[in-house]
VEXNU-224292 format. One record per residue (C-alpha): residue in three letters; x, y, z. Coordinates in Angstrom, 3 decimals. Layout:
BEGIN
+-----+----------+----------+----------+
| res |       c1 |       c2 |       c3 |
+-----+----------+----------+----------+
| ALA |        X |        Y |        Z |
...
+-----+----------+----------+----------+
***
This chain:
BEGIN
+-----+----------+----------+----------+
| res |       c1 |       c2 |       c3 |
+-----+----------+----------+----------+
| MET |   31.726 |   38.645 |  -44.146 |
| ARG |   29.918 |   35.468 |  -45.142 |
| GLY |   31.642 |   33.281 |  -43.082 |
| HIS |   30.924 |   35.359 |  -40.098 |
| LEU |   26.955 |   36.049 |  -40.424 |
| SER |   26.827 |   32.303 |  -41.081 |
| ARG |   28.889 |   31.344 |  -37.659 |
| ALA |   26.799 |   33.855 |  -35.528 |
| GLY |   23.305 |   32.663 |  -37.756 |
| TRP |   24.439 |   28.782 |  -36.464 |
| LEU |   24.912 |   30.458 |  -33.096 |
| VAL |   21.866 |   32.322 |  -32.434 |
| VAL |   20.362 |   28.974 |  -33.698 |
| LEU |   21.930 |   26.769 |  -31.012 |
| ALA |   21.323 |   29.343 |  -28.035 |
| LEU |   17.287 |   29.580 |  -29.159 |
| GLY |   17.452 |   25.590 |  -29.129 |
| GLY |   19.388 |   25.392 |  -26.445 |
| ARG |   16.507 |   27.279 |  -24.469 |
| SER |   14.162 |   25.329 |  -26.279 |
| ILE |   15.459 |   21.847 |  -24.695 |
| VAL |   15.590 |   23.922 |  -21.113 |
| ALA |   12.135 |   24.817 |  -21.513 |
| ALA |   11.138 |   21.672 |  -22.467 |
| ALA |   12.566 |   20.012 |  -19.675 |
| GLN |   10.888 |   22.405 |  -17.138 |
| THR |    7.384 |   22.411 |  -18.741 |
| PRO |    5.270 |   21.276 |  -15.851 |
| THR |    3.061 |   17.981 |  -16.728 |
| VAL |   -0.350 |   16.752 |  -14.927 |
| THR |   -1.695 |   13.606 |  -15.304 |
| VAL |   -4.778 |   12.072 |  -14.150 |
| GLY |   -5.203 |    8.599 |  -13.606 |
| GLY |   -8.199 |    6.930 |  -11.839 |
| VAL |   -8.396 |    2.874 |   -9.927 |
| GLY |  -11.786 |    1.052 |   -8.733 |
| TYR |  -12.754 |   -1.742 |   -6.828 |
| ALA |  -16.458 |   -3.555 |   -8.086 |
| GLN |  -17.404 |   -6.689 |   -6.755 |
| PHE |  -20.233 |   -9.697 |   -6.746 |
| ALA |  -20.333 |  -11.352 |   -2.652 |
| TYR |  -22.524 |  -13.673 |   -1.535 |
| HIS |  -22.014 |  -15.408 |    2.027 |
| PRO |  -22.598 |  -19.104 |    2.855 |
| THR |  -22.803 |  -19.203 |    6.329 |
| ASP |  -26.007 |  -16.753 |    5.976 |
| THR |  -28.202 |  -20.104 |    5.560 |
| ALA |  -31.480 |  -18.220 |    6.421 |
| LYS |  -31.061 |  -15.415 |    4.208 |
| HIS |  -28.763 |  -15.842 |    1.774 |
| ALA |  -27.085 |  -12.879 |    1.721 |
| ASN |  -25.101 |  -11.789 |   -1.653 |
| THR |  -24.408 |   -7.542 |   -2.994 |
| PHE |  -23.110 |   -6.269 |   -5.443 |
| ASP |  -20.749 |   -3.307 |   -4.546 |
| VAL |  -17.977 |   -0.817 |   -5.606 |
| THR |  -16.335 |   -0.626 |   -2.023 |
| ARG |  -13.270 |    2.002 |   -3.955 |
| ALA |  -12.554 |    4.408 |   -6.208 |
| TYR |   -9.604 |    6.636 |   -6.274 |
| ILE |   -8.839 |    9.464 |   -7.924 |
| ASN |   -4.574 |   10.083 |   -8.760 |
| VAL |   -3.904 |   13.723 |  -10.482 |
| VAL |    0.493 |   13.484 |  -10.307 |
| GLY |    1.600 |   17.019 |  -11.476 |
| ARG |    5.421 |   16.612 |  -12.203 |
| PHE |    7.829 |   20.328 |  -12.414 |
| ALA |   11.363 |   21.510 |  -12.804 |
| HIS |   13.620 |   20.766 |  -10.586 |
| GLY |   12.902 |   17.125 |   -9.669 |
| VAL |    9.396 |   17.909 |   -7.538 |
| THR |    6.177 |   15.989 |   -8.271 |
| VAL |    3.348 |   16.365 |   -6.454 |
| ARG |   -0.178 |   13.868 |   -5.871 |
| ILE |   -3.485 |   14.245 |   -5.077 |
| THR |   -5.867 |   10.826 |   -4.214 |
| PRO |   -8.914 |   11.573 |   -3.114 |
| ASP |  -11.063 |    8.389 |   -2.171 |
| ILE |  -14.446 |    7.489 |   -2.313 |
| TYR |  -15.305 |    4.540 |    0.254 |
| ARG |  -18.179 |    2.083 |    1.578 |
| THR |  -19.147 |    3.028 |    5.327 |
| SER |  -22.529 |    1.788 |    6.853 |
| ASP |  -24.377 |    4.666 |    5.351 |
| GLY |  -23.608 |    4.650 |    1.336 |
| LEU |  -19.997 |    5.697 |   -0.280 |
| SER |  -18.666 |    8.902 |    1.181 |
| TYR |  -15.947 |   11.050 |   -0.210 |
| ARG |  -11.974 |   11.832 |    1.737 |
| LEU |   -8.423 |   12.990 |    0.921 |
| LYS |   -6.613 |    9.858 |    0.470 |
| TYR |   -3.208 |   12.000 |   -0.795 |
| GLY |   -1.732 |   15.242 |   -0.609 |
| PHE |    1.990 |   15.523 |   -0.514 |
| VAL |    4.886 |   17.235 |   -2.429 |
| THR |    8.221 |   15.685 |   -3.161 |
| TRP |   11.626 |   16.714 |   -4.563 |
| THR |   14.158 |   14.674 |   -5.453 |
| PRO |   17.106 |   16.806 |   -5.564 |
| ASP |   19.406 |   16.940 |   -9.053 |
| SER |   17.804 |   13.558 |   -9.818 |
| GLY |   19.577 |   11.751 |   -6.820 |
| ALA |   18.394 |    8.114 |   -4.907 |
| ILE |   16.689 |   10.262 |   -1.975 |
| THR |   13.037 |   11.909 |   -2.072 |
| LEU |   11.193 |   13.989 |    0.476 |
| LYS |    7.805 |   13.599 |    1.396 |
| LEU |    5.903 |   16.198 |    2.703 |
| GLY |    2.239 |   16.188 |    3.341 |
| MET |   -0.244 |   13.517 |    3.674 |
| LEU |    2.255 |   10.409 |    2.199 |
| ASN |    2.349 |    6.916 |    2.072 |
| THR |    3.760 |    5.862 |    4.559 |
| PRO |    6.834 |    3.152 |    4.282 |
| TYR |    5.569 |   -0.423 |    5.011 |
| VAL |    1.431 |   -1.207 |    3.335 |
| GLU |    2.042 |    0.359 |    0.328 |
| TRP |    5.153 |   -1.964 |   -0.214 |
| GLU |    3.838 |   -5.005 |    0.664 |
| GLU |    0.731 |   -4.703 |   -0.991 |
| GLN |    2.934 |   -4.065 |   -4.318 |
| LEU |    4.855 |   -7.106 |   -3.489 |
| TRP |    0.874 |   -8.793 |   -3.011 |
| ASP |   -0.449 |   -7.794 |   -6.021 |
| TYR |   -3.637 |   -8.464 |   -5.315 |
| ARG |   -5.224 |   -4.970 |   -2.950 |
| MET |   -8.090 |   -5.821 |   -4.776 |
| GLN |   -8.948 |   -8.239 |   -2.905 |
| GLY |   -8.239 |   -6.513 |    0.649 |
| THR |   -5.570 |   -4.948 |    2.327 |
| VAL |   -2.957 |   -6.806 |    3.615 |
| ALA |   -3.038 |   -8.114 |    7.231 |
| VAL |   -1.340 |   -5.531 |    9.712 |
| ASP |   -3.704 |   -2.996 |    7.743 |
| ARG |   -6.723 |   -5.319 |    7.889 |
| SER |   -5.770 |   -5.065 |   11.437 |
| GLY |   -5.594 |   -1.588 |   12.314 |
| TYR |   -2.425 |   -2.256 |   13.614 |
| LEU |   -0.374 |   -0.234 |   10.247 |
| SER |   -2.188 |    2.411 |    7.887 |
| SER |   -1.448 |    2.985 |    4.069 |
| SER |   -1.578 |    6.674 |    4.423 |
| ASP |   -1.231 |    9.127 |    7.457 |
| LEU |    0.177 |   13.396 |    7.827 |
| GLY |    4.146 |   13.688 |    7.704 |
| PHE |    7.779 |   13.564 |    6.230 |
| LEU |    9.113 |   11.144 |    4.897 |
| VAL |   12.974 |   10.026 |    3.337 |
| ASP |   12.738 |    7.613 |    0.853 |
| GLY |   15.641 |    6.654 |   -1.447 |
| SER |   16.755 |    3.256 |   -3.814 |
| TRP |   20.396 |    2.528 |   -4.691 |
| GLY |   21.952 |   -0.153 |   -7.485 |
| ASN |   18.745 |   -0.482 |   -9.200 |
| GLU |   16.698 |   -1.290 |   -6.198 |
| THR |   18.668 |   -3.359 |   -4.646 |
| VAL |   18.682 |   -1.393 |   -1.327 |
| SER |   15.569 |    1.164 |   -0.840 |
| MET |   14.461 |    2.617 |    2.375 |
| SER |   11.789 |    4.925 |    3.870 |
| ALA |   12.103 |    6.390 |    6.628 |
| GLY |   10.277 |    9.577 |    8.851 |
| VAL |    7.754 |   11.148 |   11.030 |
| ILE |    4.527 |   10.787 |   11.147 |
| ASN |    1.207 |   11.995 |   13.393 |
| GLY |    0.506 |    8.364 |   13.976 |
| GLU |   -2.921 |    8.449 |   13.828 |
| ASN |   -3.348 |    8.094 |   10.443 |
| TYR |   -5.334 |    9.194 |    7.689 |
| ASN |   -9.140 |    8.720 |    8.906 |
| ARG |   -8.686 |    9.698 |   11.799 |
| PRO |   -8.600 |   12.633 |   13.537 |
| LEU |   -5.163 |   14.564 |   13.631 |
| GLY |   -3.681 |   13.768 |   17.206 |
| ASP |   -1.639 |   15.982 |   20.245 |
| LYS |    2.072 |   16.447 |   20.100 |
| GLY |    2.920 |   13.771 |   19.958 |
| LYS |    4.396 |   11.921 |   16.719 |
| ASP |    5.611 |    8.472 |   16.042 |
| LEU |    9.495 |    7.473 |   13.980 |
| THR |    8.352 |    5.036 |   10.911 |
| ALA |   11.166 |    3.130 |    8.940 |
| ARG |   11.456 |    0.368 |    6.190 |
| VAL |   14.586 |   -1.101 |    4.731 |
| SER |   14.806 |   -4.025 |    1.917 |
| VAL |   17.697 |   -5.678 |    0.628 |
| ARG |   17.540 |   -8.299 |   -2.215 |
| LEU |   20.004 |  -10.729 |   -1.743 |
| LEU |   19.111 |  -12.556 |   -5.236 |
| ALA |   17.920 |  -10.697 |   -8.875 |
| THR |   15.249 |  -12.642 |  -10.644 |
| ASP |   13.927 |  -11.650 |  -13.762 |
| GLU |   10.988 |   -9.059 |  -11.568 |
| PRO |   13.418 |   -6.050 |  -11.271 |
| SER |   11.017 |   -3.578 |   -9.343 |
| ARG |   11.980 |   -2.649 |   -5.572 |
| THR |    9.708 |   -5.510 |   -4.525 |
| GLY |   11.630 |   -7.970 |   -6.630 |
| GLY |   13.753 |  -10.988 |   -6.642 |
| LEU |   14.802 |  -12.694 |   -2.996 |
| ARG |   14.933 |   -9.761 |   -0.272 |
| VAL |   14.861 |   -9.323 |    2.833 |
| THR |   12.684 |   -6.567 |    4.768 |
| GLY |   12.360 |   -5.162 |    8.121 |
| TYR |   10.303 |   -2.838 |    9.079 |
| GLY |   10.538 |   -0.531 |   13.154 |
| HIS |    7.236 |    1.889 |   14.270 |
| ALA |    7.647 |    3.680 |   17.670 |
| GLY |    5.386 |    6.463 |   19.360 |
| LYS |    2.796 |    7.448 |   21.602 |
| PRO |   -1.395 |    7.166 |   21.474 |
| THR |   -3.373 |   10.722 |   21.709 |
| GLY |   -3.555 |   11.303 |   25.491 |
| GLY |   -0.155 |    8.912 |   26.184 |
| GLY |    0.652 |    5.197 |   25.678 |
| VAL |    2.781 |    2.599 |   23.805 |
| ARG |    2.138 |    2.363 |   20.176 |
| GLN |    4.901 |   -0.121 |   18.980 |
| ARG |    5.117 |   -1.994 |   15.480 |
| LEU |    8.367 |   -4.282 |   14.764 |
| LEU |    8.227 |   -6.431 |   12.015 |
| GLY |   10.150 |   -8.506 |    9.159 |
| VAL |    9.315 |   -9.872 |    5.466 |
| LEU |   10.945 |  -12.817 |    3.694 |
| SER |   10.361 |  -12.630 |   -0.117 |
| TYR |   10.856 |  -14.155 |   -3.519 |
| ARG |    9.125 |  -12.505 |   -6.381 |
| SER |    9.796 |  -13.012 |  -10.620 |
| LYS |    7.022 |  -13.204 |  -13.131 |
| LEU |    6.553 |  -16.551 |  -12.461 |
| LEU |    6.265 |  -17.071 |   -9.124 |
| THR |    5.402 |  -14.784 |   -5.752 |
| LEU |    6.179 |  -16.080 |   -2.426 |
| ALA |    6.193 |  -13.993 |    1.073 |
| GLY |    6.274 |  -14.629 |    4.808 |
| VAL |    5.650 |  -11.431 |    7.175 |
| GLY |    5.777 |  -12.223 |   10.707 |
| ALA |    5.218 |   -8.739 |   12.941 |
| VAL |    4.926 |   -8.343 |   16.868 |
| THR |    3.187 |   -5.182 |   18.585 |
| LYS |    2.583 |   -3.355 |   21.685 |
| ASP |    0.466 |   -1.095 |   22.764 |
| SER |   -0.959 |    1.279 |   25.940 |
| ALA |   -3.925 |    3.793 |   26.497 |
| LEU |   -3.604 |    6.490 |   29.572 |
| THR |   -7.249 |    7.324 |   27.740 |
| THR |  -10.220 |    7.524 |   30.062 |
| PRO |  -10.729 |    4.097 |   30.660 |
| VAL |   -6.722 |    3.483 |   30.829 |
| THR |   -6.240 |    0.730 |   27.916 |
| PRO |   -3.394 |   -1.705 |   29.985 |
| GLU |   -0.366 |   -2.468 |   27.854 |
| ARG |   -1.194 |   -5.554 |   25.358 |
| LYS |    1.258 |   -7.528 |   23.196 |
| GLY |    0.214 |   -9.001 |   20.073 |
| ARG |    1.079 |  -10.734 |   17.264 |
| VAL |    0.535 |  -11.036 |   13.097 |
| LEU |    1.876 |  -13.691 |   11.160 |
| SER |    0.932 |  -13.816 |    7.500 |
| GLY |    1.968 |  -16.287 |    4.190 |
| PHE |    0.450 |  -15.609 |    0.740 |
| GLY |    1.346 |  -16.872 |   -3.492 |
| VAL |    1.198 |  -15.363 |   -6.239 |
| LEU |    1.569 |  -18.528 |   -9.162 |
| ARG |    1.959 |  -16.275 |  -13.187 |
| VAL |    1.014 |  -18.986 |  -15.353 |
| PRO |    3.153 |  -19.094 |  -18.451 |
| PRO |    3.643 |  -17.613 |  -21.534 |
| SER |    1.606 |  -14.697 |  -20.922 |
| HIS |    1.555 |  -14.808 |  -17.521 |
| LYS |   -2.385 |  -13.581 |  -17.437 |
| LEU |   -4.420 |  -16.257 |  -15.877 |
| GLN |   -2.811 |  -16.724 |  -12.048 |
| PHE |   -3.773 |  -18.667 |   -8.668 |
| ILE |   -3.414 |  -17.091 |   -5.459 |
| GLY |   -3.208 |  -18.510 |   -1.949 |
| ARG |   -3.171 |  -16.685 |    1.739 |
| VAL |   -3.319 |  -17.521 |    5.225 |
| ASP |   -3.650 |  -14.488 |    7.892 |
| ALA |   -3.233 |  -15.362 |   11.283 |
| ILE |   -3.787 |  -12.515 |   13.766 |
| ASP |   -3.649 |  -12.717 |   17.965 |
| PRO |   -4.103 |   -8.748 |   19.529 |
| ASP |   -3.700 |   -9.934 |   22.971 |
| THR |   -0.671 |  -12.839 |   23.055 |
| ASP |   -1.799 |  -13.445 |   26.704 |
| ALA |   -5.055 |  -14.158 |   25.999 |
| ASP |   -6.598 |  -17.767 |   25.533 |
| ASP |   -9.556 |  -17.341 |   23.007 |
| ASP |   -8.985 |  -14.102 |   20.581 |
| ARG |   -7.148 |  -15.118 |   17.753 |
| GLN |   -8.078 |  -15.026 |   14.266 |
| THR |   -6.814 |  -16.698 |   11.327 |
| ARG |   -8.478 |  -16.083 |    7.468 |
| PHE |   -7.905 |  -18.250 |    4.774 |
| ILE |   -7.512 |  -16.372 |    0.574 |
| VAL |   -8.092 |  -18.706 |   -2.434 |
| GLY |   -9.010 |  -17.629 |   -5.709 |
| ILE |   -7.907 |  -17.272 |   -9.575 |
| GLY |   -7.114 |  -13.942 |  -11.209 |
| TYR |   -6.799 |  -12.854 |  -14.943 |
| GLN |   -5.872 |  -10.078 |  -16.558 |
| LEU |   -8.602 |   -9.985 |  -18.908 |
| THR |   -6.500 |   -6.744 |  -20.632 |
| PRO |   -4.006 |   -4.268 |  -19.166 |
| ASN |   -6.880 |   -1.960 |  -17.906 |
| LEU |   -9.620 |   -4.862 |  -16.236 |
| ARG |   -8.446 |   -7.563 |  -13.700 |
| LEU |  -11.281 |  -10.300 |  -12.936 |
| LEU |  -10.063 |  -12.240 |   -9.443 |
| ALA |  -12.791 |  -15.041 |   -8.479 |
| ASP |  -12.154 |  -16.079 |   -4.853 |
| LEU |  -13.062 |  -17.231 |   -1.732 |
| ASP |  -12.230 |  -15.039 |    1.936 |
| LYS |  -13.233 |  -17.593 |    5.395 |
| VAL |  -12.334 |  -16.129 |    8.817 |
| SER |  -12.205 |  -18.368 |   11.952 |
| TYR |  -12.863 |  -17.228 |   15.096 |
| GLN |  -10.825 |  -18.868 |   18.342 |
| GLY |  -13.624 |  -17.933 |   20.424 |
| GLY |  -16.370 |  -18.425 |   17.785 |
| VAL |  -18.181 |  -15.510 |   16.424 |
| THR |  -19.571 |  -12.815 |   19.151 |
| THR |  -22.561 |  -11.412 |   16.860 |
| PRO |  -25.205 |  -11.754 |   14.040 |
| ALA |  -23.194 |   -9.221 |   11.648 |
| LEU |  -19.517 |  -11.690 |   11.836 |
| GLU |  -21.460 |  -14.797 |   11.480 |
| VAL |  -22.809 |  -13.072 |    8.038 |
| VAL |  -19.126 |  -12.285 |    6.799 |
| ARG |  -17.070 |  -14.722 |    8.009 |
| SER |  -17.860 |  -16.793 |    4.578 |
| GLN |  -18.034 |  -14.951 |    1.355 |
| ALA |  -17.717 |  -15.918 |   -1.697 |
| LEU |  -16.306 |  -13.616 |   -3.645 |
| PHE |  -16.517 |  -12.509 |   -7.430 |
| GLN |  -13.987 |   -8.743 |   -7.971 |
| VAL |  -12.542 |   -6.580 |  -10.533 |
| MET |   -9.555 |   -3.922 |  -10.372 |
| PHE |  -10.157 |   -1.322 |  -13.529 |
| THR |   -7.306 |    1.746 |  -14.240 |
| PHE |   -7.354 |    4.811 |  -16.281 |
+-----+----------+----------+----------+
***
């Protein structure tokens, strides 16, 4: 009798323990974090007024909830600089579902688009400024839509593809037209950097759609990159095609974006880092005087896990000359920038 009672007791304990494990696995977790970019900028080309400013260029609050059955949600408000001061908007607001903890994740809402965030992680210096295709207005880091993300072989192959509005998160929704977008990245050689941007990689991206009112919006982009704990090197090339049927009608225009960058992390701690980047933007390859070239060089230091410092020079040259006094002021900048996280 005692043996039966003992066995029954153990069964009750195991049953309760099992229920506790299942309950624990299904307990939702919500985390709150933030990222901010602050800087001091001096403009050497403004010899008359010696313009210089302190500024907070961006500040994000990230709220992430993780729930049972592979469901995750993210809300990211964005505080950003405008000509009238600081303003507020939603940067991300989406839900994801990873069925059975598999290799595929489904995403719906205002979400991170397939390419820009990927290159930002490769470059790793978003605090300095946006990547070339974002800064020149060809792509955005966020839009409304539906995406399918996938990863195989410990990030040997990663992809993201789907359909988005195409008008970006900071403009009106647009009309019934939608854009198709896709990125595929393949690691050819592994290094001591196992992330989705690590190793020797070849990456391709395509984007096709129509702007509001009709026309053409196409981007085709390729990246050859190498990233280890010591060194990052990358070359990016993109061709673009744009036109608009709204008033006034914009004829088809072909553009080109070339970008190359490198980051050297000095051992043994890798806290001291040297960066360099060149962006060449040609909005109309049929025109002879519209090309812009940006040069960036700097020294960075990871002071703590939550605070990164960067001193850099940012200079733009215009093939056709500077068109306005305002552009002349910001054509050359000496920057001291910080990135803080929590």
